[in-house]
MDAnalysis code that builds the backbone (N, CA, C; Angstrom):
import MDAnalysis as mda
import numpy as np

u = mda.Universe.empty(387, n_residues=129, atom_resindex=np.repeat(np.arange(129), 3), trajectory=True)
u.add_TopologyAttr("name", ["N", "CA", "C"] * 129)
u.add_TopologyAttr("resid", np.arange(1, 130))
u.add_TopologyAttr("resname", ["UNK", "UNK", "UNK", "UNK", "UNK", "UNK", "UNK", "UNK", "UNK", "UNK", "UNK", "UNK", "UNK", "UNK", "UNK", "UNK", "UNK", "UNK", "UNK", "UNK", "UNK", "UNK", "UNK", "UNK", "UNK", "UNK", "UNK", "UNK", "UNK", "UNK", "UNK", "UNK", "UNK", "UNK", "UNK", "UNK", "UNK", "UNK", "UNK", "UNK", "UNK", "UNK", "UNK", "UNK", "UNK", "UNK", "UNK", "UNK", "UNK", "UNK", "UNK", "UNK", "UNK", "UNK", "UNK", "UNK", "UNK", "UNK", "UNK", "UNK", "UNK", "UNK", "UNK", "UNK", "UNK", "UNK", "UNK", "UNK", "UNK", "UNK", "UNK", "UNK", "UNK", "UNK", "UNK", "UNK", "UNK", "UNK", "UNK", "UNK", "UNK", "UNK", "UNK", "UNK", "UNK", "UNK", "UNK", "UNK", "UNK", "UNK", "UNK", "UNK", "UNK", "UNK", "UNK", "UNK", "UNK", "UNK", "UNK", "UNK", "UNK", "UNK", "UNK", "UNK", "UNK", "UNK", "UNK", "UNK", "UNK", "UNK", "UNK", "UNK", "UNK", "UNK", "UNK", "UNK", "UNK", "UNK", "UNK", "UNK", "UNK", "UNK", "UNK", "UNK", "UNK", "UNK", "UNK", "UNK", "UNK"])
u.atoms.positions = np.array([
    [-5.400, -26.152, 11.640],
    [-5.629, -24.846, 10.862],
    [-4.182, -24.119, 10.853],
    [-3.761, -23.615, 9.876],
    [-2.704, -22.828, 9.728],
    [-2.971, -21.309, 9.547],
    [-2.314, -20.488, 10.512],
    [-2.733, -19.023, 10.466],
    [-1.432, -18.362, 9.858],
    [-1.508, -17.668, 8.924],
    [-0.302, -16.880, 8.347],
    [-0.268, -15.443, 8.905],
    [0.908, -14.932, 9.179],
    [0.895, -13.612, 9.742],
    [1.042, -12.709, 8.576],
    [0.274, -11.673, 8.413],
    [0.302, -10.754, 7.188],
    [1.359, -9.678, 7.596],
    [2.395, -9.504, 6.704],
    [3.369, -8.482, 7.016],
    [3.253, -7.219, 6.191],
    [2.093, -6.881, 5.762],
    [1.759, -5.734, 4.937],
    [0.406, -5.296, 5.185],
    [0.072, -4.006, 4.815],
    [-1.345, -3.545, 4.809],
    [-1.451, -2.586, 3.645],
    [-2.712, -2.297, 3.235],
    [-2.983, -1.453, 1.993],
    [-3.799, -0.272, 2.450],
    [-3.498, 0.784, 1.964],
    [-4.492, 1.879, 2.087],
    [-5.110, 2.296, 0.700],
    [-6.270, 2.400, 0.690],
    [-6.931, 2.696, -0.663],
    [-7.663, 4.092, -0.691],
    [-7.377, 4.634, -1.942],
    [-7.978, 5.946, -2.140],
    [-8.791, 5.821, -3.405],
    [-9.825, 6.599, -3.652],
    [-10.432, 6.538, -4.921],
    [-11.261, 7.839, -5.123],
    [-11.712, 8.120, -6.352],
    [-12.312, 9.207, -6.751],
    [-13.466, 8.743, -7.737],
    [-14.809, 8.908, -7.355],
    [-15.839, 8.646, -8.305],
    [-15.829, 9.951, -9.226],
    [-15.920, 9.703, -10.516],
    [-15.975, 10.812, -11.502],
    [-14.607, 11.485, -11.703],
    [-14.605, 12.659, -12.254],
    [-13.483, 13.227, -12.708],
    [-12.922, 14.186, -11.574],
    [-11.633, 13.994, -11.065],
    [-11.164, 14.735, -10.011],
    [-10.740, 16.181, -10.579],
    [-10.737, 17.033, -9.611],
    [-10.403, 18.505, -9.960],
    [-8.815, 18.523, -9.688],
    [-8.205, 19.422, -10.293],
    [-6.758, 19.470, -10.139],
    [-6.244, 19.913, -8.736],
    [-5.082, 19.584, -8.344],
    [-4.427, 19.930, -7.117],
    [-5.318, 19.790, -5.874],
    [-5.533, 18.689, -5.541],
    [-6.282, 18.429, -4.281],
    [-5.773, 16.982, -3.690],
    [-6.003, 17.115, -2.390],
    [-5.729, 15.791, -1.636],
    [-6.862, 14.917, -1.882],
    [-6.741, 13.575, -1.845],
    [-7.651, 12.686, -1.922],
    [-8.027, 11.989, -0.646],
    [-9.172, 11.543, -0.314],
    [-9.516, 10.984, 0.981],
    [-9.550, 9.512, 0.824],
    [-9.232, 8.696, 1.855],
    [-9.292, 7.303, 1.847],
    [-10.640, 6.784, 1.522],
    [-10.708, 5.585, 0.828],
    [-12.011, 4.999, 0.415],
    [-12.303, 5.558, -0.987],
    [-13.441, 5.337, -1.515],
    [-13.810, 5.704, -2.821],
    [-15.088, 6.670, -2.773],
    [-14.823, 7.844, -2.909],
    [-15.808, 8.849, -2.943],
    [-15.539, 10.002, -3.823],
    [-16.364, 11.018, -3.815],
    [-15.928, 12.285, -4.629],
    [-15.361, 13.347, -3.806],
    [-14.815, 13.003, -2.524],
    [-14.273, 14.072, -1.729],
    [-12.848, 14.211, -2.145],
    [-12.608, 15.468, -2.376],
    [-11.230, 16.084, -2.513],
    [-11.110, 17.167, -1.652],
    [-10.128, 17.268, -0.795],
    [-9.918, 18.177, 0.208],
    [-8.681, 19.121, 0.094],
    [-8.655, 20.167, 0.912],
    [-7.556, 21.026, 0.888],
    [-6.351, 20.270, 1.694],
    [-6.566, 19.498, 2.674],
    [-5.588, 18.749, 3.300],
    [-6.080, 17.497, 3.959],
    [-5.526, 16.374, 3.961],
    [-5.823, 15.112, 4.448],
    [-4.717, 14.442, 5.040],
    [-4.685, 14.283, 6.340],
    [-3.390, 13.616, 6.978],
    [-3.884, 12.310, 7.534],
    [-3.446, 11.090, 7.165],
    [-4.025, 9.908, 7.773],
    [-2.853, 9.273, 8.627],
    [-3.092, 9.264, 9.835],
    [-2.063, 8.677, 10.875],
    [-1.836, 7.283, 10.562],
    [-0.623, 6.789, 10.569],
    [-0.173, 5.351, 10.403],
    [-0.079, 4.724, 11.774],
    [-0.506, 3.599, 12.030],
    [-0.558, 2.968, 13.446],
    [0.730, 2.276, 13.996],
    [1.635, 2.038, 12.960],
    [2.860, 1.541, 13.319],
    [3.938, 1.824, 12.233],
    [5.172, 1.473, 12.650],
    [6.398, 1.639, 11.717],
    [6.158, 0.802, 10.411],
    [6.437, 1.394, 9.285],
    [6.222, 0.689, 8.086],
    [6.960, 1.369, 6.888],
    [6.978, 0.667, 5.738],
    [7.684, 1.229, 4.620],
    [6.610, 1.212, 3.458],
    [6.445, 2.322, 2.798],
    [5.729, 2.247, 1.666],
    [6.465, 1.632, 0.447],
    [5.993, 0.504, -0.222],
    [6.645, -0.198, -1.155],
    [6.284, 0.107, -2.522],
    [4.946, 0.212, -2.697],
    [4.453, 0.424, -4.042],
    [3.120, 1.173, -4.057],
    [2.798, 1.763, -5.174],
    [1.565, 2.519, -5.636],
    [1.136, 1.826, -6.862],
    [-0.257, 1.589, -6.941],
    [-0.947, 1.095, -8.119],
    [-2.172, 2.091, -8.259],
    [-2.270, 2.450, -9.667],
    [-3.361, 3.420, -9.929],
    [-4.054, 2.692, -11.020],
    [-5.489, 2.722, -11.011],
    [-6.279, 2.177, -12.181],
    [-7.392, 3.262, -12.356],
    [-7.668, 3.446, -13.628],
    [-8.775, 4.355, -13.855],
    [-9.736, 3.811, -14.993],
    [-11.031, 4.042, -14.984],
    [-11.953, 3.581, -16.022],
    [-11.708, 4.388, -17.350],
    [-11.246, 5.632, -17.219],
    [-11.150, 6.430, -18.440],
    [-9.726, 7.120, -18.316],
    [-8.927, 7.140, -19.446],
    [-7.640, 7.671, -19.470],
    [-7.687, 9.176, -19.411],
    [-6.533, 9.814, -19.070],
    [-6.480, 11.257, -18.919],
    [-6.708, 12.042, -20.069],
    [-6.275, 11.594, -21.220],
    [-6.533, 12.319, -22.524],
    [-5.167, 12.669, -23.118],
    [-5.270, 13.071, -24.486],
    [-4.062, 13.474, -25.228],
    [-3.281, 14.403, -24.528],
    [-1.945, 14.247, -24.425],
    [-1.125, 15.280, -23.858],
    [-1.165, 15.635, -22.348],
    [-2.091, 14.665, -21.635],
    [-2.324, 15.058, -20.220],
    [-1.577, 14.001, -19.411],
    [-0.964, 14.527, -18.394],
    [-0.340, 13.685, -17.384],
    [-0.932, 13.864, -15.924],
    [-1.535, 12.911, -15.329],
    [-2.015, 13.019, -13.994],
    [-1.042, 12.317, -12.978],
    [-0.896, 12.935, -12.057],
    [0.201, 12.589, -11.030],
    [-0.340, 12.431, -9.701],
    [-0.020, 11.411, -8.890],
    [-0.425, 11.086, -7.613],
    [0.785, 10.976, -6.814],
    [0.970, 11.907, -5.827],
    [2.159, 12.046, -5.054],
    [1.859, 11.681, -3.586],
    [2.650, 10.841, -2.889],
    [2.523, 10.550, -1.590],
    [3.271, 11.634, -0.728],
    [2.614, 12.049, 0.361],
    [3.192, 12.955, 1.201],
    [3.387, 12.285, 2.552],
    [4.476, 12.553, 3.204],
    [4.805, 12.003, 4.454],
    [4.899, 13.293, 5.501],
    [3.989, 13.307, 6.562],
    [3.917, 14.382, 7.581],
    [3.867, 15.768, 6.735],
    [3.113, 15.715, 5.701],
    [2.980, 17.058, 4.976],
    [3.898, 17.467, 3.886],
    [4.843, 16.536, 3.672],
    [6.103, 16.835, 2.880],
    [5.952, 15.782, 1.742],
    [6.133, 16.320, 0.504],
    [6.175, 15.414, -0.677],
    [7.420, 14.376, -0.593],
    [7.113, 13.156, -1.040],
    [8.101, 12.171, -1.078],
    [8.514, 11.754, -2.523],
    [9.396, 10.887, -2.732],
    [9.731, 10.469, -4.063],
    [8.795, 9.411, -4.710],
    [7.774, 9.020, -3.837],
    [6.733, 8.096, -4.287],
    [5.737, 8.725, -5.118],
    [5.892, 8.604, -6.353],
    [4.944, 9.359, -7.461],
    [4.542, 8.427, -8.452],
    [3.128, 8.310, -8.676],
    [2.689, 7.404, -9.718],
    [2.105, 8.389, -10.824],
    [2.372, 8.218, -12.113],
    [1.726, 8.921, -13.201],
    [0.806, 8.037, -14.068],
    [-0.244, 8.726, -14.460],
    [-1.095, 8.023, -15.364],
    [-1.005, 9.004, -16.734],
    [-0.604, 8.613, -17.814],
    [-0.288, 9.434, -18.990],
    [-1.131, 9.237, -20.243],
    [-1.708, 10.203, -20.853],
    [-2.293, 10.199, -21.997],
    [-3.485, 9.047, -22.184],
    [-3.154, 8.152, -22.852],
    [-4.230, 7.030, -23.023],
    [-4.139, 5.890, -22.057],
    [-3.247, 5.820, -21.213],
    [-3.107, 4.737, -20.236],
    [-4.187, 4.785, -19.186],
    [-4.464, 3.502, -18.728],
    [-5.501, 3.395, -17.662],
    [-4.841, 3.011, -16.410],
    [-3.581, 2.849, -16.329],
    [-2.831, 2.427, -15.164],
    [-1.596, 3.313, -14.986],
    [-1.047, 3.226, -13.820],
    [0.229, 3.798, -13.467],
    [0.637, 3.104, -12.113],
    [1.971, 3.254, -11.946],
    [2.523, 2.579, -10.668],
    [3.850, 3.148, -10.265],
    [4.151, 2.908, -9.101],
    [5.500, 3.130, -8.558],
    [5.913, 2.127, -7.647],
    [7.274, 1.775, -7.639],
    [7.774, 0.843, -6.730],
    [9.379, 1.092, -6.653],
    [9.631, 2.334, -6.362],
    [10.977, 2.856, -6.158],
    [11.725, 2.461, -4.907],
    [12.575, 3.309, -4.389],
    [13.106, 3.083, -3.112],
    [12.183, 3.374, -2.020],
    [11.883, 2.304, -1.041],
    [10.881, 2.414, -0.073],
    [10.841, 3.716, 0.790],
    [9.714, 4.131, 1.120],
    [9.680, 5.377, 2.006],
    [9.278, 4.945, 3.423],
    [10.109, 5.302, 4.406],
    [10.040, 4.771, 5.811],
    [9.141, 5.739, 6.500],
    [8.094, 5.063, 7.338],
    [7.308, 5.835, 8.195],
    [7.437, 5.252, 9.569],
    [7.515, 6.156, 10.492],
    [7.346, 5.795, 11.940],
    [5.917, 5.714, 12.377],
    [5.675, 5.034, 13.504],
    [4.259, 5.015, 14.080],
    [3.849, 6.445, 14.324],
    [2.570, 6.828, 13.879],
    [1.988, 8.011, 14.151],
    [2.425, 9.012, 13.065],
    [3.290, 8.729, 12.179],
    [3.618, 9.618, 11.082],
    [2.349, 9.649, 10.267],
    [2.116, 10.621, 9.430],
    [0.924, 10.827, 8.594],
    [1.264, 10.575, 7.163],
    [0.349, 10.081, 6.333],
    [0.396, 9.860, 4.851],
    [-0.702, 10.623, 4.208],
    [-0.375, 11.245, 3.058],
    [-1.418, 11.856, 2.321],
    [-1.140, 11.475, 0.841],
    [-2.187, 11.638, 0.002],
    [-2.075, 11.402, -1.397],
    [-2.581, 12.748, -2.045],
    [-1.747, 13.226, -3.000],
    [-2.095, 14.561, -3.596],
    [-2.171, 14.279, -5.150],
    [-3.311, 14.849, -5.747],
    [-3.399, 14.745, -7.087],
    [-3.201, 16.030, -7.824],
    [-2.428, 15.915, -9.105],
    [-2.230, 17.104, -9.759],
    [-2.429, 16.593, -11.318],
    [-2.730, 17.494, -12.181],
    [-2.843, 17.291, -13.578],
    [-2.100, 18.303, -14.433],
    [-1.421, 17.842, -15.467],
    [-0.710, 18.908, -16.272],
    [-0.926, 18.568, -17.775],
    [-0.942, 19.578, -18.596],
    [-1.028, 19.351, -20.014],
    [-2.310, 19.598, -20.721],
    [-3.320, 20.114, -19.782],
    [-4.645, 20.211, -20.235],
    [-5.742, 19.751, -19.270],
    [-7.020, 19.884, -19.472],
    [-8.033, 19.392, -18.644],
    [-7.962, 17.781, -18.670],
    [-7.965, 17.270, -17.434],
    [-7.902, 15.818, -17.501],
    [-9.292, 15.153, -17.667],
    [-9.280, 14.020, -18.206],
    [-10.566, 13.245, -18.442],
    [-10.640, 12.079, -17.722],
    [-9.585, 11.809, -16.894],
    [-9.409, 10.593, -16.021],
    [-10.783, 10.506, -15.188],
    [-11.262, 9.190, -15.017],
    [-12.462, 9.179, -14.462],
    [-12.560, 7.834, -13.546],
    [-13.257, 7.804, -12.474],
    [-13.340, 6.581, -11.631],
    [-11.924, 5.946, -11.370],
    [-11.179, 6.649, -10.493],
    [-9.917, 6.302, -10.237],
    [-9.661, 5.550, -8.913],
    [-8.931, 4.559, -9.004],
    [-8.593, 3.876, -7.596],
    [-7.103, 3.645, -7.524],
    [-6.725, 4.196, -6.332],
    [-5.266, 4.184, -5.963],
    [-4.989, 3.232, -4.713],
    [-4.020, 2.387, -4.724],
    [-3.679, 1.436, -3.586],
    [-2.266, 1.823, -3.346],
    [-2.134, 1.994, -1.903],
    [-0.677, 2.297, -1.359],
    [-0.480, 0.910, -0.501],
    [0.750, 0.347, -0.816],
    [1.052, -0.861, -0.141],
    [2.302, -0.539, 0.804],
    [2.079, -0.949, 2.090],
    [3.074, -0.646, 3.076],
    [3.574, -1.957, 3.600],
    [4.768, -2.261, 3.844],
    [5.352, -3.377, 4.543],
    [5.547, -3.011, 6.012],
    [5.118, -3.923, 6.913],
    [5.132, -3.633, 8.321],
    [6.555, -3.855, 8.755],
    [7.119, -3.027, 9.475],
    [8.508, -3.207, 10.021],
    [8.303, -3.944, 11.401],
    [8.917, -5.323, 11.497],
    [8.825, -6.231, 12.554],
    [9.888, -5.936, 13.554],
])
């Protein structure tokens, strides 16, 4: 039997239904959107990418933005879902986290009322060995 060591982990967020604007999202898939959500990370890692998928697009002229926060401060890790798109992603310069740093995911919408519905967001972290 061969056992492979996994060098990454994923944190998943989701919203059932249409999210309200300017809220933090909670891990898992539920309707909870809160004023603040800090998820502690168990070890040193780097955020390498964000993937967003929705069942319904935001709508004409609307941009929905998902921003990763580190210890309560916005990072450059931002994924947008625009107009008729059902997906969005980010894979820019990795964001480094130390053990016990916190990560949050913040949702905003611009350009009108969003229609985005049933959204799943995956944050992928590379574990620093």
